[in-house]
C-alpha positions in Angstrom: -62.1 -7.6 84.8 -58.4 -9.4 86.5 -56.6 -6.5 85.0 -58.2 -4.1 87.3 -56.2 -3.5 90.2 -58.3 -4.3 93.4 -58.1 -1.3 95.8 -58.8 -1.8 99.8 -61.0 1.0 101.0 -61.2 1.8 104.4 -64.1 2.4 105.8 -61.9 5.5 108.3 -64.0 5.9 111.5 -67.0 3.9 112.4 -68.6 7.1 114.1 -67.7 9.5 111.9 -68.0 10.5 107.6 -65.7 7.4 106.9 -68.5 4.7 106.3 -70.3 6.9 104.3 -68.2 8.8 101.6 -66.7 5.2 100.9 -70.6 4.4 100.3 -71.1 7.4 98.1 -67.8 7.0 95.6 -69.1 2.8 95.4 -72.5 4.6 93.5 -70.4 5.9 90.4 -70.3 2.7 87.8 -67.3 4.9 86.9 -64.8 3.5 89.9 -66.1 -0.2 89.6 -64.7 0.7 85.3 -62.0 1.2 86.2 -60.5 -1.1 89.2 -62.2 -4.1 91.7 -62.9 -2.1 95.0 -63.7 -3.2 98.3 -64.6 -1.9 101.3 -62.5 -3.0 104.9 -63.8 -2.2 107.9 -67.6 -4.0 109.9 -69.9 -4.9 107.7 -72.6 -4.0 110.0 -71.5 -0.2 110.2 -71.6 -0.3 106.4 -74.9 -2.0 106.3 -76.1 0.5 108.8 -74.9 3.8 106.3 -75.9 1.8 103.3 -79.8 2.2 105.4 -79.1 5.9 106.4 -78.6 7.0 103.0 -81.6 5.0 102.0 -79.5 2.7 99.4 -80.8 0.2 98.1 -77.6 -1.3 97.0 -76.3 -5.0 98.6 -74.3 -5.7 100.9 -71.3 -8.6 100.4 -69.7 -10.1 103.7 -66.5 -11.2 102.9 -63.6 -13.0 104.9 -61.1 -13.7 102.0 -60.3 -11.3 99.4 -61.0 -14.6 97.2 -65.1 -14.6 98.1 -65.3 -10.7 96.7 -67.4 -10.4 94.0 -66.9 -6.7 92.7 -70.3 -6.0 90.6 -72.1 -2.5 90.6 -74.7 -2.8 92.8 -73.6 -5.2 95.5 -70.6 -3.4 98.3 -67.7 -5.5 99.2 -66.9 -5.6 102.6 -63.6 -7.3 103.9 -65.5 -8.0 108.0 -63.2 -7.3 110.6 -66.5 -7.2 113.4 -64.9 -5.4 115.4 -67.5 -2.4 116.4 -70.8 -3.0 118.5 -73.4 -0.9 116.6 -75.3 -0.5 120.4 -72.6 0.7 121.8 -71.5 3.7 118.5 -72.3 6.5 118.1 -72.6 9.1 115.3 -70.2 11.4 115.7 -68.9 10.6 119.0 -64.8 10.5 119.9 -64.2 7.2 121.8 -62.1 4.4 122.7 -63.7 2.1 120.4 -63.7 3.8 117.6 -60.7 4.3 117.0 -59.6 1.0 118.0 -61.5 -0.2 114.9 -60.6 2.6 112.9 -57.1 1.2 113.4 -57.7 -2.5 112.8 -58.9 -1.7 109.2 -56.0 0.2 108.7 -53.3 -2.7 110.0 -55.9 -4.9 107.6 -55.6 -3.1 104.3 -51.9 -2.5 105.0 -51.3 -6.1 105.9 -53.6 -7.3 102.7 -51.0 -4.9 100.5 -47.9 -6.1 102.0 -49.1 -9.8 100.9 -50.1 -8.9 97.6 -53.6 -9.3 97.9 -55.0 -6.0 96.6 -53.0 -3.5 94.5 -53.7 -0.4 96.1 -54.9 1.4 99.6 -57.3 4.1 99.9 -57.7 5.8 103.6 -61.5 6.9 104.9 -60.7 9.5 107.7 -59.7 9.1 111.0 -59.8 11.0 114.1 -55.9 11.2 116.2 -57.8 11.3 119.5 -60.2 8.2 119.3 -57.2 6.1 117.9 -55.2 7.3 120.5 -57.6 6.6 123.4 -57.3 3.8 122.1 -54.0 3.1 123.1 -52.5 4.1 119.5 -49.9 6.2 119.2 -49.3 7.5 116.0 -50.2 11.1 114.8 -51.6 10.4 112.0 -52.3 7.5 108.7 -48.7 9.1 107.1 -47.2 7.3 110.4 -49.0 4.4 111.0 -48.8 3.7 107.3 -44.7 4.3 108.1 -43.9 2.1 111.1 -46.3 -1.3 109.7 -44.4 -0.9 106.8 -40.9 0.2 108.5 -40.8 2.9 105.9 -37.9 5.7 107.0 -37.9 8.3 104.3 -41.6 9.1 103.8 -44.4 12.3 102.9 -47.0 13.6 102.0 -48.4 14.5 98.7 -51.6 16.5 98.0 -53.2 16.7 94.7 -56.0 19.1 93.6 -56.0 18.8 89.4 -52.5 20.2 88.6 -51.7 21.4 92.4 -49.1 19.5 94.1 -47.7 20.3 97.2 -45.7 18.5 99.9 -44.2 19.2 103.0 -41.4 18.5 104.7 -42.7 18.7 108.1 -46.4 17.8 109.3 -47.7 17.0 111.9 -45.5 18.6 114.8 -45.8 21.7 116.4 -44.8 25.2 114.8 -41.9 25.0 117.2 -40.8 22.0 116.0 -41.2 22.1 112.6 -38.6 24.8 112.0 -36.2 22.9 113.9 -36.4 19.8 110.4 -36.0 22.0 108.1 -32.6 20.2 107.2 -30.9 20.2 104.2 -31.0 16.4 103.9 -34.7 16.1 104.5 -35.1 18.4 102.4 -33.4 17.0 99.4 -35.3 13.4 100.5 -38.4 15.4 99.6 -37.6 16.9 96.8 -36.2 14.0 95.6 -39.7 12.1 96.7 -41.8 14.7 94.9 -39.7 14.5 91.6 -40.0 10.5 91.4 -44.5 10.8 92.3 -44.2 13.7 89.6 -43.0 11.0 87.0 -45.0 8.0 87.9 -48.5 10.9 87.4 -46.4 11.4 83.9 -44.4 14.8 84.1 -41.1 13.3 83.0 -39.1 16.0 84.0 -40.7 18.7 86.6 -40.1 21.2 87.8 -40.0 22.0 91.4 -40.3 25.2 93.8 -39.5 24.7 97.3 -40.8 27.5 99.5 -39.0 29.6 101.8 -39.1 29.2 105.7 -38.7 33.0 107.0 -40.8 35.9 105.7 -39.6 37.0 102.2 -37.4 33.7 102.7 -35.2 36.0 105.0 -34.5 38.9 103.2 -31.3 38.2 103.3 -30.6 36.9 106.7 -32.9 39.3 108.1 -35.2 37.1 109.6 -33.6 33.9 110.5 -31.0 32.6 108.8 -32.6 28.7 107.9 -32.7 29.9 104.5 -28.7 30.3 104.3 -28.1 27.6 106.2 -29.9 24.8 105.1 -32.5 26.1 101.9 -30.7 27.5 99.7 -27.8 24.4 100.2 -30.4 22.2 99.6 -31.4 23.6 96.2 -28.3 23.7 95.2 -27.7 20.0 95.5 -30.6 18.8 94.4 -29.6 21.0 91.3 -26.0 19.5 90.9 -28.6 15.4 91.0 -30.4 17.1 88.4 -33.4 18.2 89.1 -35.3 21.3 88.0 -35.7 22.8 91.0 -35.8 26.7 92.2 -35.7 28.5 95.4 -36.4 29.3 97.8 -39.5 31.7 97.2 -41.6 33.6 99.4 -44.4 31.5 100.2 -46.7 34.2 100.1 -45.9 35.0 96.2 -45.1 30.9 95.5 -48.7 29.4 95.2 -50.1 31.9 93.6 -47.4 30.8 90.8 -47.9 27.3 91.5 -51.6 28.2 90.9 -51.8 29.2 88.1 -49.5 26.3 86.6 -45.7 28.0 86.8 -44.4 24.7 88.3 -45.4 20.9 89.3 -44.8 21.0 92.3 -43.9 23.0 95.6 -42.0 21.5 98.9 -43.7 23.4 101.5 -41.0 23.6 104.7 -44.6 22.4 107.2 -48.2 21.4 107.6 -49.9 24.7 107.1 -47.7 26.5 104.8 -48.9 23.4 102.3 -52.0 22.8 103.7 -53.8 26.1 103.6 -53.1 27.4 100.3 -54.1 23.8 99.4 -57.9 23.5 101.1 -58.0 27.4 99.2 -58.2 25.7 95.9 -59.3 22.1 96.8 -62.1 23.4 99.4 -66.1 25.0 99.0 -67.5 27.0 101.8 -72.0 27.1 101.1 -72.6 29.9 103.2 -75.7 29.3 102.5 -76.0 25.6 103.7 -73.5 25.8 106.1 -72.0 23.4 104.7 -69.1 22.7 102.8 -71.0 22.2 99.5 -66.7 21.0 97.2 -64.0 19.4 98.9 -62.1 17.5 97.0 -58.2 16.8 97.3 -55.7 13.4 97.8 -53.5 13.0 99.9 -50.5 10.5 98.4 -48.0 8.7 101.0 -44.8 8.9 99.0 -42.4 6.4 99.6 -43.9 3.6 101.0 -43.5 0.1 99.8 -47.6 -0.2 98.8 -49.6 2.5 97.4 -51.5 4.9 99.4 -54.1 7.6 98.7 -57.1 9.3 101.0 -59.6 12.1 101.2 -57.9 15.2 102.7 -60.1 16.3 104.2 -61.1 15.3 108.2 -63.8 13.1 110.1 -66.3 15.7 110.1 -68.2 14.5 113.6 -70.8 17.5 113.1 -72.1 16.0 110.5 -71.6 12.2 110.8 -74.8 9.8 110.2 -76.8 13.0 108.5 -76.2 11.7 104.6 -74.6 15.5 103.6 -71.0 14.3 103.0 -69.6 14.9 100.1 -68.0 12.4 98.1 -65.6 13.9 95.8 -62.1 13.7 97.6 -63.5 10.5 98.4 -64.3 9.4 94.1 -61.1 11.3 93.4 -58.7 9.0 96.1 -59.8 6.0 94.4 -58.7 7.3 91.0 -55.3 8.6 92.4 -55.1 4.8 93.8 -55.5 2.8 90.9 -53.5 5.3 88.1 -50.9 5.1 90.6 -51.3 1.1 90.4 -51.2 0.9 87.2 -48.5 2.8 86.5 -46.1 1.0 88.4 -47.8 -2.2 86.8 -46.1 -0.4 84.2 -42.5 -0.2 85.4 -43.0 -3.4 86.4 
């Protein structure tokens, strides 16, 4: 038992599908076979979610990691006691929900930095709720970077053998273009290369996307490729990285999905997210819901391990018991894999 990593799983926004998918993931005995999971959040929220799902699992309230039991059928919850169920409304944005969500993230980071847990997995948060609560961050990635004092970091999306990292994420498209700079691209290539190695790929083949249509067609549609992206790629080659680019995104991603490349550097959020979600998400038009939601978000460059579901809070289905736990299960498995890899390297 002691050889299995301890994984801290945040409940996410308590008014969202976060608590539901955490519980559903822990219904899988396989999770307990590979790790020791603990939910970080509010005991009553988790217990209430179990009741909503008609789940017979018991909930073990703890206020110290050493009190965890890690037994399948009994969910260990590190209780922050920060949600008033009489005021919580499923599917609604609120200051109270944002505050509770942020506090669970801050606590899991604190536990990981103290060495009390081996890795962190985050449930979805609502950006509007946490900002209303006074925490002015654009997402989990920025919270983790700030609280761990990390300067160079990146968001890696993983779905089977399809891996995408971004030069910029939660900024406007106009600002994203301004962030396409040689040094930033080089840092992103390095983060991706190192992450692929941690995932077992010793000499990963990396492709860098162009920013402009047709990678600017020799300067006809912008000059970012000539001034920033090409110099970054050439410097990366000098440093020994197996990298190609810039490659027009419309031809790059079909090749990547087909397995030509081990990892992709996208220039901005939607350039990477759209093809990624086309691969990992599947909509059932008859049932009017997602029948499959998979894919993992890994924050690179941190001193601690953080993986996450790569979907939002899905407020419209919160409390209905129909949310898919696929991405949460995958996020936990990747947290375990990264934790085991780090222990081997140590």
